[in-house]
C-alpha positions in Angstrom: 6.7 16.2 -24.3 8.5 17.4 -21.1 11.4 19.7 -21.6 14.1 20.5 -19.0 17.1 22.7 -19.2 20.5 21.9 -17.7 21.9 25.4 -16.8 25.6 25.5 -17.5 25.8 29.0 -18.9 27.2 28.9 -22.5 27.1 25.0 -22.3 23.4 24.8 -21.3 21.2 22.4 -23.2 17.7 21.0 -23.4 16.5 17.5 -22.2 13.4 16.5 -24.1 11.4 13.6 -22.8 8.4 12.1 -24.6 6.9 9.7 -27.1 8.0 9.4 -30.8 10.7 12.0 -30.5 12.8 10.2 -33.2 10.2 11.4 -35.6 10.8 15.0 -34.7 14.0 15.9 -36.5 13.3 19.6 -36.0 14.4 19.1 -32.4 17.8 17.9 -33.6 18.6 20.1 -36.6 19.3 23.4 -34.7 22.0 21.6 -32.7 24.0 20.5 -35.8 27.0 22.7 -36.4 27.5 21.9 -40.1 26.4 19.3 -42.6 28.5 16.3 -41.4 26.8 13.9 -39.0 28.1 10.5 -37.7 25.6 8.4 -35.9 27.1 5.9 -33.5 25.0 2.9 -32.5 25.4 -0.8 -31.7 24.4 -4.1 -33.2 21.2 -4.3 -31.1 19.8 -0.8 -31.4 20.8 0.0 -35.0 18.5 -2.6 -36.6 15.6 -1.1 -34.6 16.0 2.7 -34.9 19.0 3.7 -37.0 17.1 3.9 -40.3 14.2 5.8 -38.7 16.6 8.4 -37.3 18.7 8.9 -40.5 15.7 8.9 -42.8 14.0 11.6 -40.8 17.1 13.7 -40.7 17.8 13.3 -44.4 14.2 14.2 -45.4 14.2 17.2 -43.1 17.6 18.5 -44.4 18.7 16.7 -47.6 22.1 18.4 -47.7 23.3 16.5 -44.6 26.1 14.0 -45.1 25.2 11.2 -42.7 27.6 8.4 -41.9 27.2 5.6 -39.4 29.5 3.6 -37.0 28.1 0.4 -35.6 29.8 -1.0 -32.5 29.3 -4.4 -30.9 26.8 -4.3 -28.0 27.9 -4.6 -24.4 29.9 -3.3 -21.5 32.8 -5.7 -22.5 33.4 -3.5 -25.6 33.6 -0.2 -23.7 37.3 0.2 -24.1 39.9 2.2 -26.0 40.2 -0.3 -28.9 36.5 0.0 -29.8 36.5 3.7 -29.1 39.1 4.1 -31.8 36.6 2.8 -34.3 34.6 6.0 -33.9 37.7 8.1 -34.7 38.4 5.8 -37.7 35.0 6.5 -39.0 35.3 10.2 -38.6 38.8 10.3 -40.3 37.7 8.0 -43.1 34.8 10.3 -43.9 37.2 13.3 -43.7 34.9 15.0 -41.1 35.9 18.4 -39.8 35.6 20.0 -36.4 32.1 21.2 -37.5 30.9 17.6 -37.6 28.4 16.4 -35.0 28.3 12.9 -33.4 25.0 11.4 -32.4 24.9 8.7 -29.8 22.0 6.3 -30.5 22.0 3.7 -27.8 22.4 3.0 -24.2 24.9 4.2 -21.6 27.9 2.5 -23.3 27.3 4.1 -26.6 26.6 7.5 -25.0 29.8 7.4 -22.9 32.0 6.3 -25.8 30.5 8.7 -28.3 30.9 11.6 -25.9 34.5 10.7 -25.2 35.2 10.4 -28.9 33.6 13.8 -29.4 35.7 15.4 -26.6 38.9 14.2 -28.3 38.3 14.5 -32.0 40.1 17.6 -33.2 40.1 18.7 -29.6 36.4 18.7 -29.3 33.3 18.5 -31.5 29.5 18.6 -31.0 27.6 15.6 -29.9 24.0 14.7 -29.2 22.6 12.1 -26.9 19.6 9.9 -28.0 19.5 7.4 -25.2 17.6 4.2 -25.9 17.6 2.5 -22.4 15.9 3.6 -19.2 19.3 3.7 -17.5 20.8 6.0 -20.1 17.6 8.2 -20.2 17.6 8.9 -16.5 21.3 9.0 -15.8 24.2 8.6 -18.1 23.0 10.7 -21.0 22.7 13.8 -18.7 25.6 15.6 -17.2 28.6 15.3 -19.6 30.4 12.4 -18.0 32.0 10.4 -20.9 34.6 7.6 -20.9 35.6 4.0 -21.2 36.7 1.2 -18.9 40.1 0.0 -18.0 40.8 -3.6 -16.9 41.7 -2.2 -13.4 38.8 0.1 -13.0 35.4 1.2 -14.5 35.2 4.5 -16.3 38.8 5.4 -15.3 39.5 7.0 -18.7 37.3 9.8 -19.9 36.4 13.5 -20.0 33.7 15.9 -19.0 32.1 16.9 -22.3 28.5 18.1 -22.4 26.1 17.2 -25.2 24.2 19.8 -27.2 20.9 18.0 -26.7 19.4 15.0 -24.9 16.4 13.4 -26.7 14.8 10.7 -24.6 12.1 9.0 -26.7 10.0 6.8 -24.3 8.6 4.9 -27.2 11.9 3.0 -27.6 11.5 1.5 -24.1 8.8 -0.8 -25.4 11.5 -2.9 -27.0 13.6 -3.0 -23.8 14.0 -6.4 -22.2 12.7 -6.6 -18.6 16.2 -7.2 -17.3 17.4 -3.9 -18.9 14.3 -2.0 -17.6 15.1 -3.2 -14.1 18.7 -2.1 -14.5 17.5 1.4 -15.4 15.1 1.4 -12.5 18.1 1.1 -10.1 19.2 4.6 -11.1 15.7 5.9 -10.8 15.4 4.5 -7.2 18.8 6.1 -6.5 17.4 9.6 -6.9 14.7 8.9 -4.3 17.2 7.4 -1.8 19.8 10.1 -2.1 17.7 13.3 -2.1 13.9 13.0 -2.6 12.0 11.0 0.0 8.7 12.0 -1.6 9.8 10.6 -5.0 10.9 7.4 -3.2 7.3 7.0 -1.8 5.9 7.7 -5.3 8.1 4.9 -6.7 7.0 2.5 -4.0 3.4 3.2 -4.9 3.9 2.9 -8.7 6.6 0.3 -9.1 4.3 -2.4 -10.4 3.0 -0.1 -13.2 6.6 1.1 -14.0 7.8 -2.4 -14.4 4.8 -3.2 -16.5 6.0 -0.4 -18.9 3.3 2.2 -18.3 4.3 5.0 -20.6 2.9 7.8 -18.5 4.5 6.6 -15.3 7.8 6.0 -17.0 7.7 9.5 -18.5 7.1 11.0 -15.0 9.9 8.9 -13.5 12.4 9.9 -16.2 11.5 13.6 -15.9 11.8 13.7 -12.1 15.1 11.7 -12.3 16.6 14.0 -15.0 15.4 17.1 -13.1 17.2 15.9 -10.0 20.4 15.2 -11.9 20.2 18.5 -13.8 19.9 20.5 -10.6 22.9 18.8 -9.1 25.1 19.0 -12.2 24.3 22.7 -12.6 25.8 23.3 -9.2 28.8 21.0 -9.5 29.6 20.1 -13.1 33.0 18.5 -12.5 32.1 16.6 -9.3 34.1 18.6 -6.8 31.4 18.2 -4.2 27.7 17.7 -4.4 27.7 15.8 -7.7 29.6 12.9 -6.0 26.3 12.1 -4.3 25.0 10.8 -7.6 27.5 7.9 -7.1 25.4 6.4 -4.3 25.8 2.7 -4.5 28.4 3.0 -7.3 31.6 2.4 -5.3 30.4 -1.1 -4.3 28.7 -1.6 -7.7 31.8 -0.7 -9.7 33.8 -3.2 -7.6 31.4 -5.9 -8.6 31.5 -5.0 -12.3 35.3 -4.9 -12.3 35.8 -8.2 -10.4 33.1 -10.2 -12.3 34.1 -8.9 -15.8 32.4 -6.0 -17.5 29.0 -7.0 -18.7 28.5 -10.1 -16.5 26.4 -8.0 -14.2 24.4 -5.1 -15.8 25.5 -1.7 -14.4 22.1 -1.2 -12.8 22.2 -4.6 -11.1 25.6 -3.9 -9.6 24.4 -0.4 -8.4 21.3 -1.9 -6.8 23.4 -4.3 -4.8 25.8 -1.4 -4.0 22.9 0.7 -2.7 21.8 -2.1 -0.4 25.3 -2.5 0.9 25.6 1.3 1.5 22.3 1.3 3.3 23.4 -1.6 5.5 26.7 0.1 6.3 24.7 3.3 7.1 22.6 1.2 9.6 25.8 -0.2 11.2 26.9 3.4 11.8 23.6 4.2 13.5 22.2 6.4 10.8 19.5 4.1 9.4 17.1 1.7 11.2 16.6 -1.9 10.3 13.2 -0.9 9.0 14.9 1.7 6.7 17.2 -1.0 5.2 14.3 -3.3 4.7 12.5 -0.6 2.8 15.5 -0.2 0.5 15.6 -4.0 0.0 11.9 -4.2 -0.7 11.8 -1.5 -3.4 14.9 -3.0 -5.1 13.2 -6.4 -5.1 10.0 -5.0 -6.4 12.1 -3.7 -9.3 13.4 -7.2 -9.9 16.9 -6.2 -8.8 19.6 -8.1 -6.8 20.5 -6.9 -3.3 23.3 -9.4 -2.5 26.7 -9.5 -4.1 28.1 -12.4 -6.1 29.1 -15.3 -3.9 32.5 -15.6 -5.6 33.5 -12.2 -4.3 35.3 -11.6 -0.9 35.7 -8.6 1.3 39.3 -8.4 0.1 38.3 -8.3 -3.6 35.8 -5.6 -2.8 38.4 -3.5 -1.0 40.9 -4.0 -3.8 38.6 -2.5 -6.4 37.2 0.2 -4.1 40.7 1.5 -3.5 40.9 2.8 -7.1 37.5 4.5 -7.0 37.5 8.0 -8.6 36.1 9.6 -5.5 39.1 8.7 -3.4 41.7 11.4 -2.8 45.3 10.6 -1.8 44.4 7.1 -0.9 41.4 8.0 1.3 38.4 5.8 0.8 35.3 7.9 0.3 31.8 6.5 0.3 28.3 7.9 -0.3 26.2 6.8 2.7 22.7 7.7 4.0 22.2 9.9 7.0 18.5 9.0 6.6 16.4 7.9 3.7 16.4 10.8 1.2 19.6 12.4 2.6 23.0 11.2 1.3 26.5 12.4 2.4 30.0 11.9 1.1 32.0 10.4 3.9 35.8 9.9 4.4 35.5 6.4 5.6 38.2 4.9 7.9 36.5 2.1 9.8 37.7 -0.8 7.7 36.8 -3.5 10.2 33.2 -2.3 10.1 33.2 -2.3 6.3 34.7 -5.8 6.1 32.1 -7.0 8.6 29.3 -5.5 6.4 30.7 -7.2 3.3 31.3 -10.5 5.0 27.8 -10.7 6.4 26.3 -9.9 3.0 28.4 -12.5 1.3 27.3 -15.2 3.9 23.7 -14.6 2.8 24.6 -15.5 -0.8 25.8 -19.0 0.2 
């Protein structure tokens, strides 16, 4: 087991990464405030791992009162209406502010459970047990929680840190290849934005990672989480450096919003967004054609798309990018690459160049 610490003073917490961690309730018990526990999962993950988790907790501490809340699976349900089901479950069980929420699922479950915890009785404990590669390397770490709005992804939410992140790599064995690839997009992101050595390691080991090699996946998850933990420790509420973690996301969120949440997996949209950001960086003279080809090659090796949906237009991209959370006072802000391994937050004003970049990419999809 690898253990990292996200240093946020009194809100610091451990990130444990390893095999069969669901069978180690002693890692969870110290982080429970009281006896009341609500496990939030979805219709895909619950049949696989819910009984294993709850049985282990009950056997380790019989006095626990454990309830469950099972939500439908998918980004399409990441909204206020389904979020309210978590609060309904807490209130029906008469749970107090000493209760603990446990998120057992991917990024959608983690984001919704964290937001529910942030709001219930003005804030209760929660624990992240991410079950997808994407959630293990990214969304479970850092305290960003929230839901989508029809006009923008993740526009409603709160910063609310978990008490613990438990990433059991064993659960990745049941992950479909498409979901594994989506998670790999976020792994690749860390190499592109801040660790050129890690990028090279990923290029060398991508075949093994996509084949599900447990040792390689554990290394990739650990290095990704360490990168994110280091950034979040310096900028918890995204006032500066943390925004770099959104590399590829401005374009990617535009795709998700336009196409309908869940039509493209988050990681697929981010992969396309990273390629667009790299190509725009090339047009600014910061990357070479060879650099952009390198970005394209590693994304394709991870079975990820690099071109946007053919039904989109430059205008639809710009419409959704205008409501991105990084923007300030209407100023479009993008994460671009000064070179591979070095990202920068840019106040972007050259709309003709951006439209040209988008138009050229969309032509390739025809």
